[in-house]
C-alpha positions as CSV (number, residue, x, y, z in Angstrom):
1,M,-38.0,-0.1,-33.4
2,K,-41.7,-0.5,-32.7
3,N,-42.9,-3.0,-30.3
4,P,-46.2,-4.8,-31.6
5,A,-47.5,-5.7,-28.3
6,L,-47.5,-2.2,-26.9
7,F,-48.1,-0.3,-30.4
8,L,-51.2,-2.7,-30.8
9,M,-52.8,-2.3,-27.7
10,A,-53.3,1.4,-28.3
11,M,-54.5,0.6,-32.0
12,I,-58.6,1.5,-31.9
13,F,-60.4,3.0,-34.9
14,L,-63.7,4.6,-34.0
15,A,-66.0,5.5,-36.8
16,P,-69.2,6.6,-35.2
17,G,-72.1,6.1,-37.8
18,A,-69.4,5.6,-40.6
19,W,-70.2,2.0,-41.7
20,G,-69.0,2.4,-45.3
21,Q,-65.2,3.0,-43.9
22,E,-64.9,0.0,-42.1
23,S,-63.6,-2.3,-44.9
24,A,-60.8,0.3,-45.6
25,Q,-60.0,0.6,-41.8
26,L,-60.0,-3.2,-41.5
27,T,-57.6,-3.6,-44.4
28,S,-55.0,-0.7,-43.3
29,L,-55.5,-2.5,-39.8
30,K,-54.6,-6.1,-40.8
31,N,-51.7,-4.8,-43.4
32,T,-50.0,-2.7,-40.4
33,T,-50.3,-5.6,-38.2
34,T,-48.6,-8.1,-40.7
35,D,-45.7,-5.8,-41.2
36,L,-45.3,-5.3,-37.3
37,V,-45.4,-9.0,-36.8
38,Q,-42.6,-9.2,-39.5
39,E,-40.6,-6.4,-37.9
40,D,-40.9,-8.5,-34.2
41,K,-39.4,-11.3,-35.9
42,V,-36.8,-9.7,-37.5
43,F,-36.0,-8.0,-34.1
44,D,-36.0,-11.1,-32.4
45,S,-33.5,-12.8,-35.1
46,R,-31.0,-9.8,-34.4
47,L,-31.0,-10.2,-30.8
48,K,-30.2,-14.0,-30.9
49,K,-27.7,-12.9,-33.3
50,I,-26.2,-10.4,-30.7
51,R,-26.2,-12.8,-27.9
52,A,-24.1,-15.4,-29.8
53,E,-21.3,-12.8,-30.7
54,I,-21.5,-11.6,-27.0
55,K,-20.7,-15.3,-26.0
56,N,-17.9,-15.7,-28.8
57,L,-16.2,-12.5,-27.5
58,E,-16.3,-13.8,-23.8
59,K,-14.6,-17.0,-25.0
60,S,-12.0,-15.3,-26.8
61,V,-11.2,-12.7,-24.4
62,Q,-7.7,-13.6,-22.7
63,S,-7.1,-10.1,-21.3
64,P,-6.8,-9.9,-17.4
65,R,-8.5,-6.8,-17.7
66,K,-11.9,-7.0,-15.7
67,S,-13.5,-3.7,-17.8
68,I,-13.5,-5.6,-20.8
69,K,-15.8,-8.7,-19.0
70,D,-17.8,-5.6,-17.0
71,A,-18.5,-4.2,-20.4
72,L,-19.9,-7.2,-21.8
73,T,-21.6,-8.0,-18.7
74,Q,-23.3,-4.8,-19.2
75,I,-24.3,-5.3,-22.6
76,E,-25.9,-8.5,-21.5
77,K,-28.0,-7.1,-19.1
78,A,-29.2,-4.1,-21.4
79,L,-30.4,-6.9,-24.1
80,D,-32.1,-8.4,-21.0
81,R,-34.4,-5.4,-20.6
82,L,-34.9,-4.9,-24.3
83,E,-36.2,-8.9,-24.7
84,G,-38.3,-8.3,-21.5
85,A,-40.0,-4.9,-23.2
86,F,-40.2,-6.5,-26.5
87,G,-39.3,-10.1,-27.2
88,R,-41.5,-11.5,-24.4
89,K,-44.7,-9.7,-24.9
90,G,-44.2,-9.6,-28.8
91,Q,-44.8,-13.4,-28.3
92,Q,-48.4,-13.2,-27.4
93,K,-50.9,-14.0,-29.9
94,Q,-53.0,-11.0,-31.1
95,I,-56.9,-11.1,-31.7
96,L,-58.4,-8.7,-34.2
97,V,-62.0,-7.6,-32.6
98,E,-64.7,-5.9,-35.0
99,T,-67.4,-4.3,-32.9
100,C,-70.4,-2.1,-33.4
101,F,-72.9,-0.4,-31.2
102,V,-76.6,0.1,-32.7
103,E,-79.4,1.7,-31.0
104,L,-83.1,0.2,-32.1
105,A,-86.5,1.7,-31.2
106,L,-89.0,-0.5,-29.8
107,P,-91.1,-2.3,-31.0
108,L,-88.2,-4.1,-33.3
109,E,-88.5,-4.7,-36.6
110,L,-86.0,-7.5,-36.8
111,D,-86.4,-10.9,-35.1
112,I,-83.9,-10.5,-32.2
113,D,-83.9,-11.7,-28.8
114,T,-83.7,-8.9,-26.3
115,K,-82.6,-10.7,-23.1
116,H,-79.7,-8.3,-21.9
117,G,-76.4,-9.7,-21.7
118,V,-77.2,-13.0,-23.7
119,P,-75.0,-13.6,-27.0
120,V,-76.8,-15.0,-30.4
121,A,-74.8,-16.1,-33.2
122,T,-75.9,-14.6,-36.3
123,D,-74.8,-13.8,-39.8
124,E,-73.3,-10.7,-41.8
125,A,-76.4,-10.1,-43.7
126,T,-78.2,-9.8,-40.2
127,V,-75.5,-7.6,-38.4
128,Q,-75.7,-5.0,-41.9
129,Q,-79.5,-5.0,-41.4
130,L,-79.1,-4.0,-37.8
131,K,-76.8,-1.4,-38.9
132,D,-79.3,0.0,-41.8
133,T,-82.3,-0.2,-39.5
134,G,-80.9,1.3,-36.2
135,D,-79.1,4.6,-35.2
136,G,-75.3,3.8,-35.3
137,I,-73.7,4.8,-32.0
138,S,-70.0,3.7,-32.8
139,A,-68.0,1.0,-34.7
140,P,-64.6,0.6,-33.2
141,S,-62.2,-2.0,-34.3
142,I,-59.5,-3.0,-32.0
143,I,-56.5,-5.4,-31.6
144,I,-55.9,-6.8,-28.3
145,L,-53.4,-9.4,-26.7
146,D,-54.3,-12.7,-25.8
147,G,-55.6,-12.6,-22.2
148,Q,-55.3,-9.2,-22.0
149,E,-58.0,-6.2,-21.4
150,A,-59.0,-3.6,-23.5
151,T,-61.3,-0.5,-22.9
152,V,-63.5,1.3,-25.6
153,E,-65.4,4.2,-24.8
154,T,-68.0,6.0,-26.9
155,R,-69.4,8.9,-25.4
156,Q,-71.5,12.2,-26.1
157,S,-71.2,15.4,-24.5
158,H,-74.4,17.4,-23.7
159,V,-74.9,20.9,-22.2
160,Y,-77.8,21.9,-20.2
161,H,-79.1,25.0,-18.8
162,Y,-81.3,24.4,-15.6
163,L,-82.6,26.7,-12.5
164,E,-81.4,26.4,-9.0
165,R,-82.9,27.5,-5.9
166,R,-81.1,29.8,-3.5
167,Q,-81.7,30.2,0.0
168,N,-83.8,33.4,-0.7
169,R,-86.1,31.0,-2.7
170,Q,-85.3,32.8,-5.9
171,Y,-84.1,30.6,-8.7
172,I,-80.9,31.3,-10.7
173,M,-80.0,29.7,-14.3
174,R,-76.9,27.6,-14.1
175,K,-75.0,25.3,-16.8
176,T,-73.8,21.7,-16.7
177,T,-72.1,19.1,-19.0
178,V,-73.6,15.6,-18.9
179,D,-71.8,12.8,-20.7
180,D,-73.8,9.6,-22.1
181,G,-72.8,6.5,-24.2
182,V,-71.0,3.1,-23.4
183,I,-68.0,2.1,-21.8
184,L,-66.9,-1.3,-23.0
185,K,-64.1,-3.7,-21.2
186,L,-63.3,-6.9,-23.4
187,N,-61.1,-9.7,-22.1
188,A,-60.6,-12.3,-24.9
189,K,-58.8,-15.4,-24.3
190,I,-57.6,-18.0,-27.0
191,V,-58.3,-21.6,-26.4
192,E,-56.6,-24.3,-28.4
193,A,-58.7,-27.4,-29.5
194,P,-58.5,-30.2,-31.7
195,S,-61.0,-28.9,-33.8
196,G,-59.4,-25.6,-34.0
197,A,-58.9,-22.6,-31.9
198,F,-61.8,-20.6,-30.5
199,L,-62.3,-17.6,-28.2
200,N,-63.7,-17.2,-24.6
201,I,-64.7,-13.5,-24.4
202,V,-65.9,-11.5,-21.3
203,A,-67.5,-8.3,-22.1
204,D,-68.4,-5.6,-19.3
205,F,-70.9,-3.0,-20.6
206,K,-71.5,0.5,-18.7
207,T,-74.3,2.4,-20.3
208,T,-75.1,5.9,-19.1
209,S,-78.1,7.5,-20.7
210,I,-80.2,10.8,-19.9
211,V,-83.6,9.6,-19.1
212,G,-85.2,13.1,-18.6
213,T,-85.2,16.1,-16.5
214,T,-85.8,17.4,-12.9
215,P,-89.5,18.8,-13.5
216,C,-90.8,22.3,-12.6
217,R,-93.0,22.0,-9.3
218,K,-93.8,23.9,-6.2
219,D,-90.5,24.6,-4.3
220,A,-88.3,22.6,-6.7
221,E,-84.7,22.8,-5.7
222,T,-83.8,22.5,-9.3
223,V,-86.1,22.7,-12.6
224,G,-84.1,21.1,-15.7
225,L,-81.5,19.3,-14.4
226,P,-80.9,16.1,-16.4
227,V,-81.3,12.8,-14.7
228,V,-78.8,10.2,-15.7
229,S,-79.3,6.3,-15.8
230,T,-76.3,4.1,-15.5
231,R,-76.8,0.2,-16.1
232,E,-73.8,-2.5,-16.1
233,V,-74.2,-5.7,-17.9
234,Q,-71.5,-8.6,-18.3
235,S,-71.7,-11.1,-20.9
236,H,-69.5,-14.3,-21.2
237,M,-69.2,-15.5,-24.6
238,T,-67.6,-18.5,-26.3
239,V,-67.2,-17.4,-29.8
240,T,-66.0,-19.4,-33.0
241,Q,-63.4,-16.9,-35.0
242,N,-65.1,-15.1,-37.9
243,V,-68.7,-15.5,-36.6
244,W,-71.0,-12.3,-35.8
245,Y,-72.7,-12.4,-32.3
246,I,-75.5,-10.1,-31.1
247,V,-75.5,-8.9,-27.6
248,P,-78.7,-6.8,-26.2
249,V,-76.9,-4.4,-23.9
250,T,-79.5,-2.1,-22.2
251,T,-83.1,-1.0,-22.8
252,L,-83.6,2.9,-22.7
253,K,-86.5,4.5,-21.5
254,T,-86.5,8.0,-22.8
255,S,-89.1,9.7,-24.6
256,K,-88.8,6.7,-27.1
257,K,-88.0,3.1,-25.9
258,S,-85.2,1.5,-27.4
259,V,-82.6,-0.8,-26.9
260,I,-78.8,-0.8,-27.5
261,F,-77.3,-3.7,-29.3
262,F,-73.5,-4.7,-29.3
263,A,-72.2,-7.1,-32.4
264,I,-68.8,-8.4,-31.9
265,K,-66.8,-10.5,-34.5
266,A,-62.9,-12.0,-33.4
267,E,-60.2,-13.3,-35.5
268,I,-57.0,-14.6,-34.2
269,L,-54.2,-13.0,-36.2
270,Q,-51.5,-15.6,-37.2
């Protein structure tokens, strides 16, 4: 028996640059979710039936033998543990979150605000134009539980060879591996309202980028060692279901100046 609550928390699809695969992935994700939710309802129904049978057995037991009642008590405790692991968590609502990270060179060809961390509602066509114009970093789609946190990491590793000065003032060649990319932590909370449910989402972004290497100059300790820049941005969003929002995450100042954009759309799964 699979637990939807635990199973879905780990369900992450990463499709770097493969925008054409999104539709098939999301269809598969939704179908799997539907099956698991139905399975959870069957599981809950079976638990209730078993508990009812135990109560009937307890009432019908006339034997003075303590072992029979002890056995029934142990079964009830086992059911309590099962229900705690599966049943209660399985009742939490699930949220399907579609996202994508895109890097766009400056000056922008699109009319999009570049103030970091500020979400702007937009439409499907604008998001598609964003994907077509920029360099796709990744397109993760995830399912998270109401009020729970999920983490998505999109990283690339780069190998650098650099020179390091020794005590005798001579240089030796060394090698290092540096990661760059984005770490995203998402927390989504469903808010019920007379006009319909909406979502409060907190998105924490941590971006790491390689902005250059240590220069070649007299008495330099290292030459060619990568220089890494790390930035953190938090965005608070109140979002309507099935509406895209675009958030500028950070501006990169490397050989070309660019902006990393984050797009998000959320849907509450029934």
